[in-house]
C-alpha positions in Angstrom: -14.0 7.7 -6.1 -15.2 11.1 -7.2 -16.5 9.8 -10.5 -18.7 7.1 -8.8 -22.3 7.9 -9.6 -23.4 6.3 -6.4 -21.4 8.8 -4.4 -22.9 11.8 -6.3 -26.4 10.4 -6.0 -25.9 10.1 -2.3 -24.6 13.7 -2.2 -27.5 15.0 -4.1 -30.0 13.3 -1.8 -28.2 14.6 1.3 -27.9 18.2 0.1 -31.5 18.6 -1.0 -32.7 19.6 2.5 -30.0 22.3 2.6 -31.1 23.8 -0.7 -34.7 24.0 0.5 -33.7 26.1 3.5 -33.7 29.9 3.3 -30.2 31.5 3.2 -28.7 32.2 6.6 -26.3 35.0 7.6 -23.2 32.9 6.8 -24.6 31.6 3.6 -26.0 28.3 4.8 -27.2 26.6 8.0 -26.8 22.9 8.6 -28.5 22.8 12.0 -31.8 21.8 10.4 -30.2 19.0 8.3 -32.2 15.8 8.9 -30.4 13.0 10.6 -30.7 10.8 7.5 -28.9 13.4 5.4 -26.1 13.7 8.0 -25.9 9.9 8.1 -25.5 9.7 4.3 -22.7 12.3 4.3 -21.0 10.7 7.3 -21.0 7.2 5.8 -19.4 8.2 2.5 -16.0 6.4 2.3 -14.1 9.4 0.9 -13.3 12.6 2.8 -16.1 15.2 2.2 -16.3 18.9 3.2 -19.1 21.4 2.6 -18.0 25.1 2.5 -20.4 28.0 2.8 -20.4 31.4 1.1 -18.2 33.0 3.6 -15.5 30.3 3.5 -16.5 28.6 6.7 -16.8 24.8 6.9 -20.4 23.8 7.3 -19.8 20.0 7.6 -17.0 17.5 7.4 -17.5 13.8 7.6 -15.4 11.4 9.6 -12.8 10.6 6.8 -12.3 14.3 6.3 -11.8 15.0 10.0 -9.2 12.3 10.0 -7.4 14.0 7.1 -7.5 17.4 8.8 -6.9 16.1 12.3 -9.6 18.1 14.0 -13.3 18.9 13.8 -13.4 21.8 11.3 -17.1 22.7 11.6 -17.6 26.5 11.5 -13.9 27.3 11.0 -12.6 29.0 8.0 -11.2 26.6 5.4 -8.1 28.8 5.0 -7.2 28.1 8.6 -7.5 24.3 8.1 -5.9 23.6 4.8 -2.3 24.4 3.9 -2.4 23.6 0.2 -2.5 26.7 -1.9 -3.7 24.9 -5.0 -6.7 23.4 -3.2 -7.6 26.7 -1.5 -7.4 28.4 -4.9 -9.6 25.8 -6.5 -12.2 26.1 -3.7 -12.3 29.9 -4.1 -12.6 29.6 -7.9 -15.5 27.2 -7.7 -17.2 29.3 -5.1 -16.9 32.4 -7.4 -17.7 30.8 -10.7 -19.7 27.7 -9.9 -17.5 25.7 -12.3 -16.8 22.1 -11.5 -13.2 21.2 -11.3 -10.7 18.4 -10.3 -7.1 18.8 -9.1 -4.4 16.6 -7.6 -2.3 17.7 -4.7 0.2 16.4 -2.2 0.4 16.8 1.6 4.1 16.3 2.5 3.8 15.9 6.3 3.8 14.1 8.6 3.8 11.3 6.0 3.6 12.2 2.3 0.0 11.6 1.0 -1.5 12.2 -2.5 -5.1 13.2 -3.1 -7.4 14.1 -6.0 -10.0 16.7 -5.1 -13.4 17.1 -7.0 -15.1 20.4 -6.4 -18.6 21.6 -7.3 -21.1 24.3 -6.2 -24.8 24.0 -5.7 -26.8 25.9 -8.3 -29.6 27.1 -6.0 -29.3 29.3 -2.9 -27.6 29.1 -0.6 -24.4 28.3 -2.6 -22.4 25.5 -1.0 -19.1 24.2 -2.3 -18.6 20.5 -2.1 -15.0 19.3 -1.7 -14.7 15.5 -2.2 -11.2 13.9 -1.8 -9.9 10.6 -3.0 -6.7 9.1 -1.6 -4.2 8.3 -4.3 -1.4 7.5 -2.0 -1.4 3.8 -2.4 -1.5 4.1 -6.2 1.3 6.7 -6.4 3.4 4.7 -4.0 2.9 1.5 -6.0 4.0 3.2 -9.2 7.1 4.7 -7.6 8.0 1.5 -5.8 7.9 -0.6 -8.9 10.4 1.8 -10.5 12.6 1.9 -7.4 12.5 -1.9 -6.9 13.7 -2.6 -10.5 16.4 0.2 -10.3 17.7 -0.9 -6.9 17.6 -4.6 -7.6 19.3 -4.4 -10.9 22.0 -2.2 -9.5 22.7 -4.0 -6.3 22.4 -7.6 -7.7 24.8 -6.9 -10.6 28.0 -7.3 -8.6 27.2 -10.6 -6.8 25.7 -12.1 -10.0 28.8 -11.2 -11.9 30.9 -12.8 -9.2 28.9 -16.0 -9.2 28.9 -16.1 -13.0 32.7 -15.7 -13.1 33.3 -18.5 -10.6 30.9 -20.8 -12.6 32.9 -20.1 -15.8 36.2 -20.8 -13.9 34.9 -24.1 -12.5 33.7 -25.1 -16.0 37.1 -24.2 -17.4 40.7 -24.6 -16.1 39.6 -25.2 -12.4 37.4 -28.1 -13.4 39.7 -30.7 -11.8 41.2 -28.5 -9.0 39.5 -29.7 -5.8 41.0 -27.0 -3.6 40.0 -24.2 -5.9 36.5 -25.8 -6.4 35.8 -25.8 -2.7 37.1 -22.3 -2.2 35.0 -21.0 -5.1 31.9 -22.8 -4.0 32.2 -21.2 -0.5 32.5 -17.8 -2.1 29.5 -18.5 -4.3 27.5 -19.5 -1.3 28.3 -16.2 0.4 27.3 -14.2 -2.7 24.1 -16.2 -3.1 23.3 -15.5 0.6 23.9 -11.8 0.1 21.5 -11.8 -2.9 18.9 -13.6 -0.9 19.2 -11.1 2.0 19.1 -8.2 -0.4 15.9 -9.4 -2.1 14.3 -10.1 1.3 15.1 -6.6 2.5 14.0 -4.9 -0.7 10.6 -6.8 -0.5 10.3 -5.9 3.1 11.0 -2.2 2.5 8.5 -2.2 -0.4 5.8 -3.6 1.8 6.5 -1.1 4.6 6.6 1.9 2.2 3.3 0.9 0.6 1.5 1.2 3.9 3.5 4.0 5.4 0.6 6.4 5.2 -1.7 4.1 7.2 -1.2 4.4 11.0 -1.3 1.0 12.9 -4.1 0.4 15.3 -2.7 -2.4 17.4 -1.3 -2.3 21.0 2.2 -3.6 21.6 4.5 -4.2 24.6 8.0 -3.0 23.5 9.8 -4.5 26.5 8.6 -8.0 25.4 9.7 -7.3 21.8 13.2 -6.3 23.0 13.5 -9.4 25.1 12.6 -11.5 22.1 15.2 -9.7 20.0 17.8 -10.4 22.8 16.9 -14.1 22.7 17.2 -14.3 18.9 20.4 -12.3 18.7 22.2 -13.7 21.7 24.2 -16.3 19.7 25.6 -13.5 17.5 26.4 -11.5 20.6 28.2 -14.4 22.2 30.4 -14.8 19.1 32.0 -11.4 19.9 31.5 -11.7 23.6 29.1 -8.8 23.7 26.8 -8.3 26.7 23.2 -7.3 26.1 21.5 -5.3 28.8 17.9 -4.0 29.1 17.1 -1.2 31.5 13.3 -0.8 32.0 10.8 -0.5 34.8 8.7 -3.6 35.7 5.6 -2.1 33.9 6.3 -0.4 30.6 3.3 1.3 29.0 2.2 -0.2 25.7 2.5 1.7 22.4 0.3 1.9 19.3 1.9 -0.3 16.7 2.2 -3.2 14.3 3.9 -6.0 16.2 5.8 -7.7 13.3 7.1 -4.3 12.1 8.3 -3.3 15.5 10.0 -6.7 16.0 11.9 -6.0 12.7 12.7 -2.5 13.8 14.4 -3.4 17.1 16.0 -6.5 15.7 17.6 -4.4 13.0 18.8 -1.8 15.6 20.1 -4.3 18.1 21.7 -6.4 15.3 23.5 -3.3 14.0 24.7 -2.5 17.5 26.1 -6.0 17.9 27.8 -6.0 14.4 29.4 -2.7 14.8 30.1 -2.7 18.5 33.5 -3.6 19.8 34.6 -7.1 20.8 34.0 -7.8 24.5 31.7 -4.7 24.6 28.2 -3.9 25.6 24.8 -3.1 23.9 22.3 -1.3 26.1 18.6 -0.8 25.5 16.9 1.7 27.8 13.2 2.8 28.0 11.6 5.8 29.5 8.4 7.8 29.2 8.9 11.3 27.8 5.9 13.6 28.7 4.6 15.8 25.9 7.1 14.4 23.4 4.5 14.3 20.6 4.5 18.1 20.4 1.6 20.6 20.3 0.6 19.8 23.9 0.1 16.1 23.1 0.6 13.2 25.5 3.6 11.2 26.4 5.7 9.0 24.2 7.9 6.0 24.9 11.6 6.6 24.3 13.7 3.5 23.5 17.4 3.9 23.2 19.8 1.4 21.6 23.4 2.2 22.5 26.7 0.5 21.6 30.3 1.2 22.6 31.7 0.7 19.1 33.9 2.9 16.9 31.2 5.5 16.3 30.2 7.2 13.1 31.7 10.3 11.5 29.4 13.3 11.9 29.1 14.0 8.2 27.8 10.4 7.7 25.0 10.5 10.4 22.4 12.4 8.3 22.8 9.8 5.5 22.5 6.6 7.5 18.8 6.0 6.7 19.3 6.4 2.9 18.9 3.2 0.9 22.2 1.4 0.3 24.3 4.0 2.1 27.2 2.4 4.0 29.8 4.3 6.0 32.3 1.4 5.4 31.2 -0.6 2.3 33.8 -3.3 2.7 33.1 -3.9 6.4 29.3 -3.8 5.9 29.5 -6.5 3.2 31.8 -8.6 5.4 29.2 -8.4 8.2 26.4 -9.4 5.8 24.8 -6.0 5.6 22.6 -5.0 2.7 22.5 -1.2 3.3 18.8 -1.3 3.8 18.4 -2.0 7.6 18.2 1.6 8.7 16.0 2.6 5.8 13.6 0.0 6.9 13.8 1.4 10.5 13.1 4.9 9.3 10.0 3.9 7.3 8.6 1.8 10.2 9.1 4.8 12.5 7.3 7.1 10.0 4.4 4.7 9.8 4.0 4.6 13.6 4.1 8.5 13.7 7.2 8.3 15.8 10.7 9.9 15.6 14.2 8.6 15.1 17.3 10.4 16.3 20.9 9.3 15.9 23.8 10.4 18.0 27.4 9.3 17.6 31.0 10.3 18.3 34.1 8.6 16.9 35.5 6.3 19.5 32.5 6.6 21.8 29.8 4.5 20.1 26.4 5.3 18.8 22.9 5.8 20.3 19.7 5.3 18.2 16.6 6.7 19.9 13.1 5.8 18.9 10.0 7.7 20.2 6.7 6.0 19.8 3.1 7.1 20.8 1.7 5.5 23.9 -1.5 3.4 23.7 -2.3 4.3 27.4 -1.6 7.2 29.6 1.1 6.2 32.1 -1.0 7.6 35.0 -3.7 5.1 34.1 -1.2 2.3 34.8 0.2 3.8 38.0 3.6 4.4 36.2 5.4 7.6 37.3 8.8 7.1 35.7 10.8 4.6 33.8 14.5 4.5 34.7 
């Protein structure tokens, strides 16, 4: 952290050779920085940037390059950072030499929170040191504790009241009524199961949100995950005589991802398609590579579509589907065992994987959920030209 004396001692040792150099045209020159000093700066665990007199970045270590997404060396800091408060603090420290600390938030692609500690060297050439500390996990933990208590207390109130009411009835006038007792126990079992699923989904969502800002590093075969989901959900599909169909080429490029989370994602989507599809209907999963889908001239992404032929969703409801506890049809959702958290979980898993989710639906024509995920390998390296 920025207050850690070890960090600042390391910085002072590394910056000493810079201070000993004569001023250059741009205010400083790091070309003569000894390898040991560069190594010290590079090995710091927190993101670090050194900014010269003219506002150009003289050095950025590996964690800072990850934050910015590019090598910022010799570029103007104003072209790299989009946070006015941080840019203002850098300019103020460069002008006055005052040490300062601020907190700021980067809203995209996934919201992250940082604290920045800024200082300027006292000797020539003046260099502004920008040291960041990631507060995202701390901020998320604080917010999720509040959200969990609020959500759990609100959503558990109804089933708990129902169970308590049936217990009071069984202890009272229905004590010796065998028929009523069996019926009430069945209802209580359903409500208890609903509470269990709700708690499990809340805990799952909390875990996913806590790590949403950390991109996975594993390599996963989505076609295998979908086949596993088909196998696990086929008994449910058979109950309503729904056919499951996968359309994919023999070799599907792997994606970057966390296997367990992607299993949960596609099980949620396929489960929803089965639950809300029509009886004697179909659920299709199709995969294809979409070149340049990542934007900004980036590489290809894997598109996975989950389509059903159910009743469809009203257009005004589509934008709200990934909200916590939002249900288009509350009664039907509860009858189907839904908690209202499945698509919220899907959204946050997609965000963590730096992918995209789109939803298309028309009343009477079914719904299509499309997931785009970054590829782990270029399709050309696998000899794959197209996925049908």
